[in-house]
N, C-alpha and C positions, 0 to 999 in steps of 0.2 A: 505672368506678364501678359497684358492684353494686346490685341492686335493694333489698336489705335493708340496714338500718343496721348500722354496725360494732358498736354496743352490743348488738345482738340476739344475738350469739354468746355473751354471758354469761348468757343466760336458760336455766337448767338446774337440775334438782333430782335429785341423785344418790340420794335415798331411794327414788325410783320407777324407777331406771334398769333394774332387772331385771324390771319388771312385764310387759313384752312377752314376755320369755322364759317367765315364769311362765304367762302367758295361753296361749302356744302349747303348753306342756306340759299344761296343763289341758284343752285341746281334744283332746289325744291320750289323755285319760283319767287323767292323773296327779292325785292329790289333794295339792295343795301345802299344806304347813304354813307359814303366813305369820306370821313373827315379826319383820316388818320395819316395820310402821307403828304409830305411837303414837296409836291411835284408840280411846279407852276406851269410847265409845258402842257400839262393835261387840260388846263383851263384857259391859258393864254398861249396860243400856238407859237412855237419858235418862229421868230421873224423870218420872212421870206428871203431877205438878203443873206442871212446866215445859211439857210438851206441851199440857196443858189451857189454860195461859195463852196459848200461841200460837194455839190454836183459838179461844179467846174473843176474841182480838184480831182474828181474821179475821171472826168473827160480828159484831163491833161495827164492822166496816168500817174498821179502823185500817190501811188499806192505801195511804195517800197518802205522798208524800215527808214525811220528818220534818225537824226542825231539822237543818241540815247537820252541825253538830258533834255531833249525837246528841240524843235526847230529853232534856228537862230531868229527867223522872222517872228515867231511867236514870242520869244524872249525879248526881242526889240519892241514889240507891241506892248507887252506887259511893263517893260521899263518906262516907256513913254507914258503909259497910263498912270503909273505911280508918280512920275515927275509932274504930270499935268494935275493930278488930283491932290497929291500930298507933298509935293516938293522933294520927293525922295530920289536920289541919284543912285541907280543900280545898273549893273551890266549883265550880260548873259551868264557869266560865271556865278552870279548870285541867285539864279532862278533854275529850279528843277521842275520840269513838266511831269505830271503824274496822272494816273487814271482816277481823276477826281481827288477830292480831299481825303477820301477813304484810304487810297494807296499812300498818300503822303503821311497819314497817321501811322500806318503800318511801317513805312520806311523809318520814320522818326523813332518809334519805339524799339524797333529792331536795332537801330544804330546807337541808341542811347542807354537802353535798359538791360542790365544783367539781372539774373534771378535774385530776388530779395531786395532789389532797389525800388525806389518809390518816385511818384510824381504827385504834385499838388493839383487837385482838380476841384472845381466848385460845383456844387449841386444847387439847383437842377442842372444836369449836364447832358450833352448830346450822347445817346447811349453807346455809340461806337468808340468813345474814348476809353471805356472800361475794357472791352475784349482785346482791343489792339495793345493795351498795356499788360493785361494779365496773361495773354498768350505768350508774352516774352518773360513771364515770371515776375512781372512788376506788381507792386501793391499801391493802390490809390490812397492818398491822404486827402480826405474830403473836408473841404471848407464850405461855407455857405454863401450863396447870394441871399441877401436879406429881403424877404418879402415885405417887411414893414417899411423899407426905404426904396420901394419900386424895383426890387430885385437887384440893387446895386451891391457891391461887395462891402462888407463891414470891415474896413481896413484895420481898425484897432484889434478886433478879434483875430484877424489874419496875422498881424504882427505878434500877438501873444502866442499863437500857435507856432510860428516860426522861431520865436525866442525859445520856446520849450524844446523844439527839435534841436536847436543849436546847443542848449545847455545839456541835453542828454547825449549829444554826440551823433544823433541820427541824421542831422542835416547833411552829413557827408554822403549819405546814400540817397539823397533826394536829387534827381537829375534835372527836373524842369517843373515849371508851373504853367498851367494852361488856362486861358480865358477864352470866352466866346462872346464876340461883340460885333453886331447885335446877337442877342442870345436866342438859341433854340433850347428850351421850349417856351420861354417867357416873353420874347419880343422886346426885352430890355435893351436900351442903348446906354452903355456906361457913361456916367458923367466924366468929363475931362479931368476934373480934379481927382476923382476916384482912380481913374486910369493912371494918372501921374503918381499917385501914392502906391499903386500896385507895382509900377515900374521901379520906384524907389526901393521897395521892399525886396523885389527880385535882385536888385543890385546889391543891397546891403547883405543879403544872405547867399550871394553867389549862385543864383539859380538862372538857368536859361529860361526865357519867357517865350511861350508859344501863344500866338493870338490867332484864333480862327475867325476870319473876317469875311466869310463867304457871302454874307448878306449886306455888305458895306454900302450898297446903293439903294437898298430897300429900306428907306428911312422915311418916317411919316412927317408931315408938314411942320410940326412944332418941335422936332428933335434935331440935334446936331450930332453927327458921328465924328469921332476922333480916332484915327488909326494909331496903333502903337508906334508906328514909325515917326509920328509927329511929336512924340514926347519921350522917345527912348533915351536920347542923350548919352550914347555910348554903351547902354545896356545891351548885352547880347540877346538877340531875339530872332524868332522865325514868324513869318506871316503865312497863313494858309488861305488860299482863295481859289477861285476857279470859275468855270462857265455855267455851272448848273443853275444858280439862282439869279444873279444880276443879268446874265445873258440869256436866261430862260432856255437853257440847252442841257437839261438834266441827262438825257440819254447819250450825249456826246462823250461824256466821261473825261472831260479835260479839267484838270486842276493844276495848281502849282504851289511850290514852297519857295518862299523868298528868304534868303539868309544874307542880309546886307553887311554884317560886321566884318572887320578885319582883325579882330582879336583872335587869340589862339583857339578858343572853343568853336567860334564860328567857322574858322578855316578848316578845322578838323571835321566838323559836321558837313560842310560843303563837299569836301573830298569824299567822305564816306557816302553821302547821298548820290554823288556822281557814280560811285562804284555800284551802289544798288541799282541805279538806272542802267548801268552796263549789263548787269545780271538780268534785268527785266527786258532788255533789248530796246523797246520802243513803245511810245504811246501811239494810239491810232493816228496815222499820218494825215488822211483826208480831214479828220476832225480838227487836227491842229491848224491846218490851213484855213478851215472855216472859222475857227475861233480867232485866228489872227485878223481876219477880215472883220469879225464881230467887234473886236476891240478897236481896230483902227477906224472903222466907219462911225465916227462919233456922232454925226448928224442923225443917221438912222437909229443908232442905239439910243440917243437922247429921246427921240420921239417914242420909241417903244417903252423904255424904262419909265418915262414920265406917265404914260397912260397906265402901265401895269401897276405902278406904286399907288397912283391915285385910286384905282379901282380896288386894290387890296386894302387900302386904308378905309375905304367906304364899307367893304364887306366885313372887315374886322370890327369897325364901329357898329355895324348892324348887329353882329353877334354879341358884342358887349351890351348893347341896349336891350336885346332880348333876354340875355342871361340875367340882367339886373331885375327882371320880373320874378326870378327864382330866389326865394328866401334861403335856399340851402347852399348857395354858392357865394363866394367872394372872389373877385377877380381884379388883378392889377392891370391897368390899361397898358397895352403894348405900344411901343414907339418905333418898332422896326420889325424886319423879317415878316413872317406870316403865320403867327401862332397866337392862340389865346389859351391861358393856363389857369382854369378855375380851381379854387380850393373847395372841396366837398365837406359840408358839415355832417360828418358821419354820425355824430351824436343824435341828430334829428332824423336820420334815415335808417332803414332796415338793411344796411349793408355792413359786412364785417370790415371791408377795406376797399381801396380803389380798384383792386383786381376784380372783386366780385361785381362792383358797380359797372365796370367797363364790359365784362363778359356778359352780364345779364342784359345790359343795354343793347348789345348786339343781338343776342338771342331772342329778346322779347320785343325790341323796337326797331330792329334792322338798322341801327346806327352804329357805325364803327369809329371809335376814337382810340386813344392810346392812354394806358394807365400812367399816372404820375410817378409811381414807384419805379418804372422803367428808366426815368430820368433822375432817380435818387430822391424824389420828393413824394412820399406817400400822401394819400388823402387829396391828391390832385388828379386831373386828367387833361390831356392836350387835345385841343380842337385846331384843325387846319382850316381857316376861313377862306379857302381859294375857290370853292364852287360858287355858282351864281346864287343870288339872294333867294330865289325860289327854293333851291335845294337846302340852303342854310336855314331858311325860315321853317321849312318842314322838319328838318332835323332838330332844331331847337325846340319846336313845339313838342316833338316826341320826347326829348330829354326832360323838358319841364313837366310833361304829363307823367313820365316815368317816376320822377321825384315825388310828385303829389301822390301817386299811387302807393309809393313805398315810404311815405312819411310815418313816423311813430305816432 
């Protein structure tokens, strides 16, 4: 018997797996162009009114433990936001504050998954979905976002898979189905019709639906976002959201899980998440006060999010235009979030796989991106187009040169 638990081997984050290599190269004098991490606050400073609210909370000595499930003032702000934006009526008992969506994922999997049980995930997926599931002994059932239809879900294929699970009796051990909308890493915004079909399938097969909507306000000009709460129609569901992306406050680590239903499953889950919050004690109290102000101050928020989204769309468009010069990539246009996810034509290049492509790109060209296989989609890689155009332009120049040099 080893010293460490068996489950500890599943604790892993591939988004940061090249960081040590990058650090070693930087120590030797390399200037690494980092297009690997989705941290908007690095390039679009957190708005001053949010920082001022944090400072004010400290001055007022709001530094004690808060209510375990989160400040009532924060819950009130979140409920008003969802009423204002989506027409959803929720109260404080429907909202659990967490240390970012990451803790919400851990809570949910710990609350729902027994060893040997499963969850339906769609690939490409956000990498943390897998370890938070497998640490609890869960097994992913992987379906596909369809690259040929702008990375939307192919619902006929999904229905066929669910039907097979039901006929084999395995559907009883499937606890939830999770979608990401807008999507990381593809930038896809799900079509409303597709989302309605997914909700219908979750209802038909008795699955809790979890919707990660952390990018719900980072939507480009010609797209329309639909929250799962707008189409749920009685289907039990959970919404995951938080301050990191829309409110440009990644380091504040404020997230929340919303469970609006009054059905038996939703009530049980709410009570269990309350219990997990009690074990956890509290989320960062000054940060909760700051994010309460961030949500309530709609005037300042609208000014910042409008500026930020417009600039992200310009930068993503710039990257798409420059990548189009490269005959070895095909890329679906993103409509939200802040990612570009090219497919690599490995048959035309001297790389065995996307892992080698990404590793050598870093070591030979000082450009750091993330391999597509980390998201469940081999032969792709993810670019984060948040840096200024000068950095993006230099990085894409190096990527294109790297491909030309390694063409067969």
